[in-house]
C-alpha positions as CSV (number, residue, x, y, z in Angstrom):
1,X,-21.9,4.8,-17.6
2,X,-18.0,3.1,-15.7
3,X,-16.2,4.1,-13.2
4,X,-13.2,5.7,-14.9
5,X,-9.7,6.0,-13.2
6,X,-10.6,9.9,-13.3
7,X,-13.9,9.2,-12.0
8,X,-12.0,7.7,-8.7
9,X,-10.0,10.4,-8.7
10,X,-13.0,13.0,-8.7
11,X,-13.5,10.9,-5.1
12,X,-10.2,10.9,-3.5
13,X,-10.4,14.2,-4.5
14,X,-13.6,15.6,-2.6
15,X,-11.7,12.8,0.7
16,X,-8.9,14.9,0.3
17,X,-11.5,18.5,0.8
18,X,-14.3,16.8,3.0
19,X,-16.1,17.3,0.5
20,X,-19.2,15.2,1.7
21,X,-22.0,16.6,-1.4
22,X,-19.8,15.5,-4.3
23,X,-18.6,12.5,-2.5
24,X,-22.7,11.4,-1.9
25,X,-22.6,11.7,-5.6
26,X,-20.2,9.3,-6.6
27,X,-22.2,6.8,-4.2
28,X,-24.7,4.4,-5.0
29,X,-28.4,3.6,-2.2
30,X,-27.5,-0.6,-1.6
31,X,-23.8,0.9,-0.9
32,X,-21.5,-0.7,1.8
33,X,-19.2,1.1,3.9
34,X,-16.6,-0.6,5.3
35,X,-15.1,2.0,7.7
36,X,-11.2,1.6,8.8
37,X,-11.2,2.3,12.2
38,X,-13.8,1.8,15.0
39,X,-15.4,-1.4,16.7
40,X,-15.1,-4.6,14.7
41,X,-12.8,-4.1,13.5
42,X,-14.1,-0.8,12.1
43,X,-17.9,0.4,11.7
44,X,-19.9,-0.5,8.5
45,X,-22.4,1.5,7.3
46,X,-25.2,0.0,5.6
47,X,-27.3,2.4,3.0
48,X,-26.3,5.7,1.1
49,X,-27.2,7.4,4.4
50,X,-25.9,5.3,6.7
51,X,-22.1,5.5,4.1
52,X,-22.9,9.2,4.2
53,X,-22.1,9.4,8.3
54,X,-19.9,7.1,8.5
55,X,-17.8,9.0,5.2
56,X,-18.6,12.2,8.0
57,X,-18.0,10.1,11.1
58,X,-14.1,9.5,9.4
59,X,-13.4,12.7,7.6
60,X,-14.2,13.8,11.6
61,X,-11.6,11.8,12.9
62,X,-9.3,12.2,9.9
63,X,-9.2,16.0,9.9
64,X,-6.6,18.0,10.1
65,X,-4.2,15.9,8.8
66,X,-1.5,16.6,5.5
67,X,-2.2,14.5,2.4
68,X,0.3,12.1,1.0
69,X,-0.3,11.2,-2.9
70,X,-2.0,7.8,-3.3
71,X,-1.9,5.0,-6.7
72,X,-5.0,3.8,-8.0
73,X,-5.2,0.0,-10.0
74,X,-9.0,-0.9,-11.6
75,X,-9.7,-3.7,-13.3
76,X,-13.5,-3.8,-14.4
77,X,-15.3,-2.6,-11.7
78,X,-13.1,-3.5,-9.1
79,X,-10.3,-0.2,-7.8
80,X,-7.3,-0.2,-5.3
81,X,-6.3,2.5,-4.0
82,X,-3.7,3.4,-2.0
83,X,-3.3,6.1,0.4
84,X,-1.4,7.9,3.3
85,X,-0.7,10.7,6.1
86,X,0.5,13.0,8.3
87,X,-0.7,13.5,11.2
88,X,1.1,16.2,14.1
89,X,1.8,14.9,17.1
90,X,3.6,16.3,19.9
91,X,6.5,17.7,18.4
92,X,6.8,14.8,15.7
93,X,4.1,12.8,13.7
94,X,2.3,10.4,12.9
95,X,2.3,8.2,9.3
96,X,-1.1,6.3,8.0
97,X,-0.7,4.3,5.2
98,X,-3.5,2.7,3.4
99,X,-6.3,1.5,1.8
100,X,-9.4,1.8,-0.1
101,X,-10.7,-1.7,-2.3
102,X,-13.3,-0.5,-3.7
103,X,-16.6,-1.8,-6.1
104,X,-18.4,-0.1,-8.6
105,X,-21.8,-0.9,-10.4
106,X,-23.1,1.9,-13.4
107,X,-20.3,3.8,-12.5
108,X,-20.9,4.3,-8.0
109,X,-19.5,3.0,-5.3
110,X,-21.6,-0.3,-3.7
111,X,-18.6,-1.2,-1.9
112,X,-15.9,0.4,-0.3
113,X,-14.0,-0.8,2.3
114,X,-10.5,0.5,4.3
115,X,-7.8,0.1,5.4
116,X,-5.5,1.1,7.2
117,X,-1.3,1.0,8.7
118,X,-0.4,3.9,11.6
119,X,2.6,3.8,13.7
120,X,3.2,5.3,16.9
């Protein structure tokens, strides 16, 4: 099986729903997830169980947000997904934009490296 843009859109839709069970069906056993927040900067999770923990951590971090549409660019076993969301802050909101760089093997995610930009 190969990762396709349609399958990757299923991944991003599952992320938007915070559907961890659906997300994990797309993750390889040896996946590496480098989150966009944490101490490194970011935090890295290696192996399917650790990636699950990392996904749950980031889903909790980004709760109460409104997603903005993103685009996907795929080349072979690599893809870039640009994303964004807004979060209410006081009387205004914070805009967050970012991208995920994916690597796939046999239709599964073997690496998800996330980057984000924020405004005050």
